[in-house]
N, CA, C and O atoms as a Tripos MOL2 file, in Angstrom:
@<TRIPOS>MOLECULE
protein
  248   247    62     0     0
PROTEIN
NO_CHARGES

@<TRIPOS>ATOM
      1 N          86.3790  -37.6230  -52.1500 N.3       1 MET1
      2 CA         87.5680  -37.3670  -51.9720 C.3       1 MET1
      3 C          88.3880  -38.2450  -50.9570 C.2       1 MET1
      4 O          88.0370  -38.2920  -49.7780 O.2       1 MET1
      5 N          89.4010  -38.8910  -51.3840 N.am      2 PHE2
      6 CA         90.3800  -39.7320  -50.3750 C.3       2 PHE2
      7 C          91.2990  -38.6780  -49.9370 C.2       2 PHE2
      8 O          91.9820  -38.0300  -50.7300 O.2       2 PHE2
      9 N          91.3120  -38.4960  -48.5490 N.am      3 VAL3
     10 CA         92.6280  -37.9420  -47.7330 C.3       3 VAL3
     11 C          92.8450  -38.9850  -46.6160 C.2       3 VAL3
     12 O          92.0770  -39.6680  -45.9390 O.2       3 VAL3
     13 N          94.3180  -38.8340  -46.6900 N.am      4 ALA4
     14 CA         95.3640  -39.9260  -45.5710 C.3       4 ALA4
     15 C          96.4760  -38.9220  -44.7670 C.2       4 ALA4
     16 O          97.2660  -38.1360  -45.2890 O.2       4 ALA4
     17 N          96.3460  -39.1070  -43.8400 N.am      5 MET5
     18 CA         97.3570  -37.9840  -42.8120 C.3       5 MET5
     19 C          98.3510  -39.1200  -41.8970 C.2       5 MET5
     20 O          97.9310  -40.0940  -41.2720 O.2       5 MET5
     21 N          99.8770  -38.6380  -42.0430 N.am      6 LEU6
     22 CA        100.5770  -39.0860  -40.6160 C.3       6 LEU6
     23 C         100.7700  -38.1140  -39.9670 C.2       6 LEU6
     24 O         101.5090  -37.1560  -40.1940 O.2       6 LEU6
     25 N          99.6920  -38.4590  -38.6060 N.am      7 PRO7
     26 CA         99.8750  -37.4500  -38.0480 C.3       7 PRO7
     27 C         101.3250  -37.0060  -37.3130 C.2       7 PRO7
     28 O         101.5940  -35.8110  -37.1910 O.2       7 PRO7
     29 N         101.9050  -37.6720  -37.0090 N.am      8 PHE8
     30 CA        103.4810  -37.0010  -36.4340 C.3       8 PHE8
     31 C         103.8990  -36.4010  -37.3010 C.2       8 PHE8
     32 O         103.9500  -35.2000  -37.0370 O.2       8 PHE8
     33 N         104.2940  -36.6980  -38.4040 N.am      9 SER9
     34 CA        104.9760  -36.1440  -39.3900 C.3       9 SER9
     35 C         104.4900  -35.4570  -40.5700 C.2       9 SER9
     36 O         105.1700  -35.2550  -41.5770 O.2       9 SER9
     37 N         103.0810  -35.0460  -40.3750 N.am     10 ARG10
     38 CA        101.9170  -34.2870  -40.5230 C.3      10 ARG10
     39 C         102.1740  -34.4950  -42.2460 C.2      10 ARG10
     40 O         102.0170  -33.5060  -42.9620 O.2      10 ARG10
     41 N         102.4470  -35.4000  -42.6670 N.am     11 TYR11
     42 CA        102.3120  -35.7810  -44.0870 C.3      11 TYR11
     43 C         100.8890  -36.1390  -44.8510 C.2      11 TYR11
     44 O         100.1000  -37.0150  -44.4950 O.2      11 TYR11
     45 N         100.7580  -35.3090  -45.9140 N.am     12 SER12
     46 CA         99.0600  -35.9170  -46.0090 C.3      12 SER12
     47 C          99.1600  -36.3100  -47.6540 C.2      12 SER12
     48 O          99.9670  -35.6160  -48.2730 O.2      12 SER12
     49 N          98.6380  -37.0550  -48.2190 N.am     13 PHE13
     50 CA         98.0330  -37.5810  -49.0740 C.3      13 PHE13
     51 C          96.3780  -37.3090  -49.6440 C.2      13 PHE13
     52 O          95.4720  -37.6780  -48.8970 O.2      13 PHE13
     53 N          96.1600  -36.9060  -50.4690 N.am     14 VAL14
     54 CA         94.7970  -36.5690  -50.9490 C.3      14 VAL14
     55 C          94.6290  -36.6620  -52.7520 C.2      14 VAL14
     56 O          95.2090  -36.0160  -53.6240 O.2      14 VAL14
     57 N          93.7600  -37.5670  -52.8350 N.am     15 GLU15
     58 CA         92.9360  -38.0480  -54.1460 C.3      15 GLU15
     59 C          91.7920  -37.7480  -54.4980 C.2      15 GLU15
     60 O          90.8910  -38.4150  -53.9900 O.2      15 GLU15
     61 N          91.4850  -36.8630  -55.2910 N.am     16 PRO16
     62 CA         89.7780  -37.0010  -55.5830 C.3      16 PRO16
     63 C          89.1210  -37.9610  -56.5030 C.2      16 PRO16
     64 O          89.6490  -38.2450  -57.5780 O.2      16 PRO16
     65 N          87.9320  -38.4990  -56.1070 N.am     17 THR17
     66 CA         87.6340  -39.6840  -56.4960 C.3      17 THR17
     67 C          85.9920  -39.4750  -56.9280 C.2      17 THR17
     68 O          85.3390  -38.6240  -56.3250 O.2      17 THR17
     69 N          85.4840  -40.1350  -57.7920 N.am     18 LEU18
     70 CA         83.9740  -40.1080  -58.2330 C.3      18 LEU18
     71 C          83.3090  -40.7850  -57.2740 C.2      18 LEU18
     72 O          82.3060  -40.1510  -56.9470 O.2      18 LEU18
     73 N          83.4370  -41.8630  -56.6420 N.am     19 GLU19
     74 CA         83.0910  -42.4700  -55.7350 C.3      19 GLU19
     75 C          84.1610  -43.0340  -54.5720 C.2      19 GLU19
     76 O          85.3850  -42.9380  -54.6560 O.2      19 GLU19
     77 N          83.5010  -43.5740  -53.5960 N.am     20 ILE20
     78 CA         84.2970  -44.2590  -52.6720 C.3      20 ILE20
     79 C          83.9210  -45.8180  -52.2190 C.2      20 ILE20
     80 O          83.4710  -46.2050  -51.1410 O.2      20 ILE20
     81 N          84.1650  -46.3670  -53.0830 N.am     21 LYS21
     82 CA         83.5250  -47.7950  -53.0490 C.3      21 LYS21
     83 C          84.8660  -48.7570  -52.4740 C.2      21 LYS21
     84 O          85.8870  -48.1560  -52.1390 O.2      21 LYS21
     85 N          84.8240  -49.9290  -52.3980 N.am     22 GLN22
     86 CA         85.7850  -50.5780  -51.7150 C.3      22 GLN22
     87 C          87.0620  -50.7520  -52.6030 C.2      22 GLN22
     88 O          88.1890  -50.8090  -52.1110 O.2      22 GLN22
     89 N          86.7780  -50.8430  -54.1060 N.am     23 ASP23
     90 CA         87.5700  -51.1520  -54.9870 C.3      23 ASP23
     91 C          88.1160  -49.6570  -55.2720 C.2      23 ASP23
     92 O          89.1110  -49.5480  -55.9890 O.2      23 ASP23
     93 N          87.6760  -48.8220  -54.8860 N.am     24 THR24
     94 CA         88.1490  -47.1790  -55.2460 C.3      24 THR24
     95 C          89.1120  -47.2820  -54.1270 C.2      24 THR24
     96 O          90.2980  -47.1620  -54.4330 O.2      24 THR24
     97 N          88.7680  -47.5120  -52.7040 N.am     25 TRP25
     98 CA         89.2140  -46.7690  -51.2650 C.3      25 TRP25
     99 C          90.6550  -47.8560  -51.4710 C.2      25 TRP25
    100 O          91.8090  -47.5680  -51.1520 O.2      25 TRP25
    101 N          90.1930  -49.1100  -52.0760 N.am     26 LEU26
    102 CA         92.2650  -49.6180  -51.9530 C.3      26 LEU26
    103 C          92.9920  -49.3930  -53.0060 C.2      26 LEU26
    104 O          94.2200  -49.4780  -53.0320 O.2      26 LEU26
    105 N          92.1230  -49.0280  -54.1300 N.am     27 ARG27
    106 CA         93.3370  -48.2270  -54.9070 C.3      27 ARG27
    107 C          94.0920  -47.2110  -54.4570 C.2      27 ARG27
    108 O          95.3190  -47.1330  -54.5190 O.2      27 ARG27
    109 N          93.3640  -46.4600  -54.0180 N.am     28 ALA28
    110 CA         93.8840  -44.9980  -53.3880 C.3      28 ALA28
    111 C          94.6090  -45.2150  -52.1190 C.2      28 ALA28
    112 O          95.4310  -44.3590  -51.7940 O.2      28 ALA28
    113 N          94.3810  -46.4520  -51.1960 N.am     29 ASN29
    114 CA         95.5530  -46.4010  -50.5840 C.3      29 ASN29
    115 C          96.6550  -47.4730  -51.0140 C.2      29 ASN29
    116 O          97.6240  -47.5170  -50.2560 O.2      29 ASN29
    117 N          96.6670  -48.2490  -51.9830 N.am     30 THR30
    118 CA         98.1420  -48.2360  -52.8590 C.3      30 THR30
    119 C          98.8290  -47.3070  -53.3190 C.2      30 THR30
    120 O         100.0540  -47.2560  -53.4280 O.2      30 THR30
    121 N          97.8950  -46.3940  -53.6560 N.am     31 ALA31
    122 CA         98.6030  -44.9480  -54.3330 C.3      31 ALA31
    123 C          99.1720  -43.9820  -52.7810 C.2      31 ALA31
    124 O         100.1930  -43.3020  -52.8860 O.2      31 ALA31
    125 N          98.4830  -44.0220  -51.5580 N.am     32 MET32
    126 CA         98.9900  -43.2600  -50.8320 C.3      32 MET32
    127 C         100.0300  -44.0560  -50.1470 C.2      32 MET32
    128 O         100.8310  -43.2980  -49.6010 O.2      32 MET32
    129 N         100.3210  -45.3330  -49.9700 N.am     33 PHE33
    130 CA        101.5450  -46.1070  -49.6510 C.3      33 PHE33
    131 C         103.0160  -45.6470  -50.3910 C.2      33 PHE33
    132 O         104.1320  -45.3750  -49.9460 O.2      33 PHE33
    133 N         102.3610  -45.7110  -51.8930 N.am     34 TYR34
    134 CA        103.2760  -45.5770  -52.7670 C.3      34 TYR34
    135 C         104.2160  -43.9770  -52.7000 C.2      34 TYR34
    136 O         105.4050  -43.7230  -52.8920 O.2      34 TYR34
    137 N         102.9930  -43.1020  -52.3250 N.am     35 TRP35
    138 CA        103.3250  -41.6160  -52.2490 C.3      35 TRP35
    139 C         104.3660  -41.3550  -50.7920 C.2      35 TRP35
    140 O         105.4910  -40.8560  -50.7410 O.2      35 TRP35
    141 N         103.7000  -41.7740  -49.9420 N.am     36 PHE36
    142 CA        104.4160  -42.0640  -48.3510 C.3      36 PHE36
    143 C         105.9270  -42.8840  -48.4070 C.2      36 PHE36
    144 O         106.7540  -42.8280  -47.4970 O.2      36 PHE36
    145 N         106.0800  -43.5750  -49.5430 N.am     37 GLY37
    146 CA        106.9710  -44.5450  -49.4480 C.3      37 GLY37
    147 C         107.3450  -45.6790  -48.4240 C.2      37 GLY37
    148 O         108.4720  -45.9150  -47.9870 O.2      37 GLY37
    149 N         106.2730  -46.2740  -48.1550 N.am     38 GLY38
    150 CA        106.1290  -47.2130  -46.8210 C.3      38 GLY38
    151 C         104.5350  -47.5590  -46.3600 C.2      38 GLY38
    152 O         103.4700  -47.2600  -46.9010 O.2      38 GLY38
    153 N         104.8580  -48.3720  -45.0380 N.am     39 PHE39
    154 CA        103.2290  -48.2620  -44.7540 C.3      39 PHE39
    155 C         103.1900  -48.0660  -43.3370 C.2      39 PHE39
    156 O         104.2180  -47.7740  -42.7250 O.2      39 PHE39
    157 N         101.8730  -48.2310  -42.6600 N.am     40 VAL40
    158 CA        101.9880  -47.8380  -41.0390 C.3      40 VAL40
    159 C         101.1010  -49.4590  -40.6280 C.2      40 VAL40
    160 O         100.4150  -50.2700  -41.2500 O.2      40 VAL40
    161 N         101.6210  -49.2960  -39.1990 N.am     41 ARG41
    162 CA        100.9290  -50.6070  -38.9660 C.3      41 ARG41
    163 C          99.3630  -50.5690  -38.6610 C.2      41 ARG41
    164 O          98.8360  -51.5470  -38.1320 O.2      41 ARG41
    165 N          98.7190  -49.5830  -38.9530 N.am     42 ARG42
    166 CA         97.4400  -49.3650  -38.1030 C.3      42 ARG42
    167 C          96.9730  -48.6060  -39.3260 C.2      42 ARG42
    168 O          97.7340  -47.7830  -39.8340 O.2      42 ARG42
    169 N          95.4190  -48.8970  -39.9780 N.am     43 ILE43
    170 CA         94.8290  -47.9390  -40.7280 C.3      43 ILE43
    171 C          93.4460  -47.6520  -39.9210 C.2      43 ILE43
    172 O          92.6470  -48.5700  -39.7320 O.2      43 ILE43
    173 N          93.1980  -46.2930  -39.4430 N.am     44 VAL44
    174 CA         91.9970  -46.1920  -38.8820 C.3      44 VAL44
    175 C          90.9880  -45.4560  -39.9810 C.2      44 VAL44
    176 O          91.2080  -44.2990  -40.3390 O.2      44 VAL44
    177 N          89.7930  -46.2730  -40.5170 N.am     45 PRO45
    178 CA         89.1120  -45.5550  -41.4400 C.3      45 PRO45
    179 C          88.0060  -44.4690  -40.6280 C.2      45 PRO45
    180 O          87.4250  -44.8140  -39.5990 O.2      45 PRO45
    181 N          87.8100  -43.0260  -41.3070 N.am     46 ASP46
    182 CA         86.8310  -42.0390  -40.4450 C.3      46 ASP46
    183 C          85.3730  -42.3040  -40.6690 C.2      46 ASP46
    184 O          84.7290  -41.5260  -41.3740 O.2      46 ASP46
    185 N          84.8020  -43.3600  -40.1110 N.am     47 ASN47
    186 CA         83.3550  -43.1510  -40.8530 C.3      47 ASN47
    187 C          83.0990  -43.6010  -41.8010 C.2      47 ASN47
    188 O          82.0870  -43.2470  -42.4060 O.2      47 ASN47
    189 N          84.1900  -44.8400  -42.4110 N.am     48 LEU48
    190 CA         83.8350  -45.1910  -43.8260 C.3      48 LEU48
    191 C          83.3270  -46.6490  -43.8730 C.2      48 LEU48
    192 O          83.9650  -47.6130  -43.4500 O.2      48 LEU48
    193 N          82.5240  -46.6780  -44.2430 N.am     49 LYS49
    194 CA         81.6440  -48.2850  -44.7920 C.3      49 LYS49
    195 C          82.5450  -49.0480  -45.2290 C.2      49 LYS49
    196 O          82.9770  -50.0260  -44.6190 O.2      49 LYS49
    197 N          83.0110  -48.5600  -46.6340 N.am     50 ALA50
    198 CA         83.8040  -49.4030  -47.3500 C.3      50 ALA50
    199 C          85.2390  -49.8980  -46.7860 C.2      50 ALA50
    200 O          85.7410  -50.8830  -47.3270 O.2      50 ALA50
    201 N          86.0590  -49.1290  -45.5060 N.am     51 GLY51
    202 CA         87.2440  -49.3040  -45.0910 C.3      51 GLY51
    203 C          87.0650  -50.4770  -44.0400 C.2      51 GLY51
    204 O          88.0450  -51.1380  -43.6940 O.2      51 GLY51
    205 N          86.2270  -50.6410  -43.7080 N.am     52 ALA52
    206 CA         85.5830  -51.5310  -42.3110 C.3      52 ALA52
    207 C          84.9180  -52.8560  -42.4890 C.2      52 ALA52
    208 O          83.7400  -52.9540  -42.8300 O.2      52 ALA52
    209 N          85.6250  -53.7740  -42.2730 N.am     53 ILE53
    210 CA         84.9750  -55.1000  -42.5100 C.3      53 ILE53
    211 C          84.3940  -55.3970  -41.2160 C.2      53 ILE53
    212 O          83.2670  -55.8920  -41.2210 O.2      53 ILE53
    213 N          85.0780  -55.1390  -39.9000 N.am     54 SER54
    214 CA         84.1410  -55.6220  -38.9070 C.3      54 SER54
    215 C          84.5930  -54.3120  -37.9040 C.2      54 SER54
    216 O          85.1460  -53.3070  -38.3490 O.2      54 SER54
    217 N          84.2430  -54.5230  -36.4400 N.am     55 THR55
    218 CA         84.4150  -53.5860  -35.4690 C.3      55 THR55
    219 C          85.0730  -54.6690  -34.1730 C.2      55 THR55
    220 O          84.4970  -55.6680  -33.7420 O.2      55 THR55
    221 N          86.2150  -54.2220  -33.7930 N.am     56 PRO56
    222 CA         86.8800  -54.9320  -33.1250 C.3      56 PRO56
    223 C          86.1000  -54.5660  -31.4430 C.2      56 PRO56
    224 O          85.6460  -53.4410  -31.2350 O.2      56 PRO56
    225 N          86.0400  -55.6370  -30.3880 N.am     57 ALA57
    226 CA         85.7400  -55.4960  -29.3650 C.3      57 ALA57
    227 C          86.4980  -54.2280  -28.7670 C.2      57 ALA57
    228 O          87.4560  -53.7930  -29.4060 O.2      57 ALA57
    229 N          86.2180  -53.7680  -27.8780 N.am     58 ARG58
    230 CA         86.9300  -52.4980  -26.8790 C.3      58 ARG58
    231 C          88.0950  -53.2670  -25.9380 C.2      58 ARG58
    232 O          88.0120  -53.9100  -24.8910 O.2      58 ARG58
    233 N          88.9710  -52.9760  -26.6160 N.am     59 GLY59
    234 CA         90.4570  -53.4730  -26.1840 C.3      59 GLY59
    235 C          90.9800  -54.5690  -26.8540 C.2      59 GLY59
    236 O          92.0730  -55.0540  -26.5610 O.2      59 GLY59
    237 N          90.3580  -54.9300  -27.6170 N.am     60 GLN60
    238 CA         90.7640  -56.0900  -28.8700 C.3      60 GLN60
    239 C          91.4300  -55.2580  -29.8150 C.2      60 GLN60
    240 O          90.8830  -54.2130  -30.1680 O.2      60 GLN60
    241 N          92.6330  -55.6150  -30.3070 N.am     61 VAL61
    242 CA         93.5140  -54.9670  -31.1710 C.3      61 VAL61
    243 C          92.7830  -55.7900  -33.0040 C.2      61 VAL61
    244 O          92.4800  -56.9690  -33.1870 O.2      61 VAL61
    245 N          92.7350  -54.9680  -33.7320 N.am     62 ALA62
    246 CA         92.2620  -55.1360  -34.9640 C.3      62 ALA62
    247 C          93.3800  -55.6690  -36.0180 C.2      62 ALA62
    248 O          93.0750  -55.8670  -37.1940 O.2      62 ALA62
@<TRIPOS>BOND
     1     1     2 1
     2     2     3 1
     3     3     4 2
     4     3     5 am
     5     5     6 1
     6     6     7 1
     7     7     8 2
     8     7     9 am
     9     9    10 1
    10    10    11 1
    11    11    12 2
    12    11    13 am
    13    13    14 1
    14    14    15 1
    15    15    16 2
    16    15    17 am
    17    17    18 1
    18    18    19 1
    19    19    20 2
    20    19    21 am
    21    21    22 1
    22    22    23 1
    23    23    24 2
    24    23    25 am
    25    25    26 1
    26    26    27 1
    27    27    28 2
    28    27    29 am
    29    29    30 1
    30    30    31 1
    31    31    32 2
    32    31    33 am
    33    33    34 1
    34    34    35 1
    35    35    36 2
    36    35    37 am
    37    37    38 1
    38    38    39 1
    39    39    40 2
    40    39    41 am
    41    41    42 1
    42    42    43 1
    43    43    44 2
    44    43    45 am
    45    45    46 1
    46    46    47 1
    47    47    48 2
    48    47    49 am
    49    49    50 1
    50    50    51 1
    51    51    52 2
    52    51    53 am
    53    53    54 1
    54    54    55 1
    55    55    56 2
    56    55    57 am
    57    57    58 1
    58    58    59 1
    59    59    60 2
    60    59    61 am
    61    61    62 1
    62    62    63 1
    63    63    64 2
    64    63    65 am
    65    65    66 1
    66    66    67 1
    67    67    68 2
    68    67    69 am
    69    69    70 1
    70    70    71 1
    71    71    72 2
    72    71    73 am
    73    73    74 1
    74    74    75 1
    75    75    76 2
    76    75    77 am
    77    77    78 1
    78    78    79 1
    79    79    80 2
    80    79    81 am
    81    81    82 1
    82    82    83 1
    83    83    84 2
    84    83    85 am
    85    85    86 1
    86    86    87 1
    87    87    88 2
    88    87    89 am
    89    89    90 1
    90    90    91 1
    91    91    92 2
    92    91    93 am
    93    93    94 1
    94    94    95 1
    95    95    96 2
    96    95    97 am
    97    97    98 1
    98    98    99 1
    99    99   100 2
   100    99   101 am
   101   101   102 1
   102   102   103 1
   103   103   104 2
   104   103   105 am
   105   105   106 1
   106   106   107 1
   107   107   108 2
   108   107   109 am
   109   109   110 1
   110   110   111 1
   111   111   112 2
   112   111   113 am
   113   113   114 1
   114   114   115 1
   115   115   116 2
   116   115   117 am
   117   117   118 1
   118   118   119 1
   119   119   120 2
   120   119   121 am
   121   121   122 1
   122   122   123 1
   123   123   124 2
   124   123   125 am
   125   125   126 1
   126   126   127 1
   127   127   128 2
   128   127   129 am
   129   129   130 1
   130   130   131 1
   131   131   132 2
   132   131   133 am
   133   133   134 1
   134   134   135 1
   135   135   136 2
   136   135   137 am
   137   137   138 1
   138   138   139 1
   139   139   140 2
   140   139   141 am
   141   141   142 1
   142   142   143 1
   143   143   144 2
   144   143   145 am
   145   145   146 1
   146   146   147 1
   147   147   148 2
   148   147   149 am
   149   149   150 1
   150   150   151 1
   151   151   152 2
   152   151   153 am
   153   153   154 1
   154   154   155 1
   155   155   156 2
   156   155   157 am
   157   157   158 1
   158   158   159 1
   159   159   160 2
   160   159   161 am
   161   161   162 1
   162   162   163 1
   163   163   164 2
   164   163   165 am
   165   165   166 1
   166   166   167 1
   167   167   168 2
   168   167   169 am
   169   169   170 1
   170   170   171 1
   171   171   172 2
   172   171   173 am
   173   173   174 1
   174   174   175 1
   175   175   176 2
   176   175   177 am
   177   177   178 1
   178   178   179 1
   179   179   180 2
   180   179   181 am
   181   181   182 1
   182   182   183 1
   183   183   184 2
   184   183   185 am
   185   185   186 1
   186   186   187 1
   187   187   188 2
   188   187   189 am
   189   189   190 1
   190   190   191 1
   191   191   192 2
   192   191   193 am
   193   193   194 1
   194   194   195 1
   195   195   196 2
   196   195   197 am
   197   197   198 1
   198   198   199 1
   199   199   200 2
   200   199   201 am
   201   201   202 1
   202   202   203 1
   203   203   204 2
   204   203   205 am
   205   205   206 1
   206   206   207 1
   207   207   208 2
   208   207   209 am
   209   209   210 1
   210   210   211 1
   211   211   212 2
   212   211   213 am
   213   213   214 1
   214   214   215 1
   215   215   216 2
   216   215   217 am
   217   217   218 1
   218   218   219 1
   219   219   220 2
   220   219   221 am
   221   221   222 1
   222   222   223 1
   223   223   224 2
   224   223   225 am
   225   225   226 1
   226   226   227 1
   227   227   228 2
   228   227   229 am
   229   229   230 1
   230   230   231 1
   231   231   232 2
   232   231   233 am
   233   233   234 1
   234   234   235 1
   235   235   236 2
   236   235   237 am
   237   237   238 1
   238   238   239 1
   239   239   240 2
   240   239   241 am
   241   241   242 1
   242   242   243 1
   243   243   244 2
   244   243   245 am
   245   245   246 1
   246   246   247 1
   247   247   248 2
@<TRIPOS>SUBSTRUCTURE
     1 MET1         2 RESIDUE 1 A MET
     2 PHE2         6 RESIDUE 1 A PHE
     3 VAL3        10 RESIDUE 1 A VAL
     4 ALA4        14 RESIDUE 1 A ALA
     5 MET5        18 RESIDUE 1 A MET
     6 LEU6        22 RESIDUE 1 A LEU
     7 PRO7        26 RESIDUE 1 A PRO
     8 PHE8        30 RESIDUE 1 A PHE
     9 SER9        34 RESIDUE 1 A SER
    10 ARG10       38 RESIDUE 1 A ARG
    11 TYR11       42 RESIDUE 1 A TYR
    12 SER12       46 RESIDUE 1 A SER
    13 PHE13       50 RESIDUE 1 A PHE
    14 VAL14       54 RESIDUE 1 A VAL
    15 GLU15       58 RESIDUE 1 A GLU
    16 PRO16       62 RESIDUE 1 A PRO
    17 THR17       66 RESIDUE 1 A THR
    18 LEU18       70 RESIDUE 1 A LEU
    19 GLU19       74 RESIDUE 1 A GLU
    20 ILE20       78 RESIDUE 1 A ILE
    21 LYS21       82 RESIDUE 1 A LYS
    22 GLN22       86 RESIDUE 1 A GLN
    23 ASP23       90 RESIDUE 1 A ASP
    24 THR24       94 RESIDUE 1 A THR
    25 TRP25       98 RESIDUE 1 A TRP
    26 LEU26      102 RESIDUE 1 A LEU
    27 ARG27      106 RESIDUE 1 A ARG
    28 ALA28      110 RESIDUE 1 A ALA
    29 ASN29      114 RESIDUE 1 A ASN
    30 THR30      118 RESIDUE 1 A THR
    31 ALA31      122 RESIDUE 1 A ALA
    32 MET32      126 RESIDUE 1 A MET
    33 PHE33      130 RESIDUE 1 A PHE
    34 TYR34      134 RESIDUE 1 A TYR
    35 TRP35      138 RESIDUE 1 A TRP
    36 PHE36      142 RESIDUE 1 A PHE
    37 GLY37      146 RESIDUE 1 A GLY
    38 GLY38      150 RESIDUE 1 A GLY
    39 PHE39      154 RESIDUE 1 A PHE
    40 VAL40      158 RESIDUE 1 A VAL
    41 ARG41      162 RESIDUE 1 A ARG
    42 ARG42      166 RESIDUE 1 A ARG
    43 ILE43      170 RESIDUE 1 A ILE
    44 VAL44      174 RESIDUE 1 A VAL
    45 PRO45      178 RESIDUE 1 A PRO
    46 ASP46      182 RESIDUE 1 A ASP
    47 ASN47      186 RESIDUE 1 A ASN
    48 LEU48      190 RESIDUE 1 A LEU
    49 LYS49      194 RESIDUE 1 A LYS
    50 ALA50      198 RESIDUE 1 A ALA
    51 GLY51      202 RESIDUE 1 A GLY
    52 ALA52      206 RESIDUE 1 A ALA
    53 ILE53      210 RESIDUE 1 A ILE
    54 SER54      214 RESIDUE 1 A SER
    55 THR55      218 RESIDUE 1 A THR
    56 PRO56      222 RESIDUE 1 A PRO
    57 ALA57      226 RESIDUE 1 A ALA
    58 ARG58      230 RESIDUE 1 A ARG
    59 GLY59      234 RESIDUE 1 A GLY
    60 GLN60      238 RESIDUE 1 A GLN
    61 VAL61      242 RESIDUE 1 A VAL
    62 ALA62      246 RESIDUE 1 A ALA
């Protein structure tokens, strides 16, 4: 299950998936941005290996 939320507006997007590999995650993000009608400055994946390439050092902006 892919779930995304814009915390200040409380808009949410949910898409059921059979897997959560990188290509599925990217496809779900594309659908999410289309649904929201725009994009955000930063995406914060919640404990998702497919969504993180590297971890920034403390205080460093990704």
